[in-house]
C-alpha positions, 0 to 999 in steps of 0.5 A: 407627818407629824399627828396632831392631837385635835383640841376638843372643844369646850362645847364638849363639857357640858357643865359650865365650870367644865367648860371655864377650866378648858378656857382658862387652860387654852387661854394659858397655853396660848400665852405660853406659846406666844412667851416661848415663841413655840407652839404647843402639840394639840394647836398645830399654829406655826410659831410667831417669828422670831425677833431680828438679829444682826449681820455683820459681814469682815474680810482680811486683806491678808486672806484672799477669798475668805468672807468672817460673818456673825450673826448676832442673836436678837437678845444680844442686842440689848433690845430685850427680845428673846428674853429667854433664849429661844433656839433660833436658827439661822437661814443665810444666802449669797449673791453677787446680786443685791436683788438676790436673783442669781448665782445664788449660794444657800449655806442652809439653816444653822444655829452658828452664829461665826461662819469662816468661809471660803465659798464665796472667793473674791468678788462683790458680794451681797449676803442675806439673813433669815431667823426661825425657830420651828423652820417654817416661820421665817422673819424678815430678811437682814442683809449685810449690803454689798461685801468685797471680797479681796 
């Protein structure tokens, strides 16, 4: 368990000038946390969910049972998101069910953006991607739609 440094109340400072300095530091820290999508050690807050990445799955009929998964980080989507390229982890799952309620295969969290897998085998699959910067706060899922692996 990580130690969280308590954030003292500005009321702990009796001088109004000192209170204003501390308030300004907290405001600037909040701005930095927002801009970097990271949280400071003082606030203990969770980082915001990152912008959506794109998910593309392709297959090759000459390679039965293989799927090629490509994840495009948001800074490369032309959306002006994640401009400072905060490191993003992706959590990828697959299921033969579009509702992801049976036979789910968990690929785990990774910062990789290209996955060549034969783990799924041949058949109809659906893939889902969620992204995070802190390992706790995830964005909404992006789904691949129906993928037929030869």
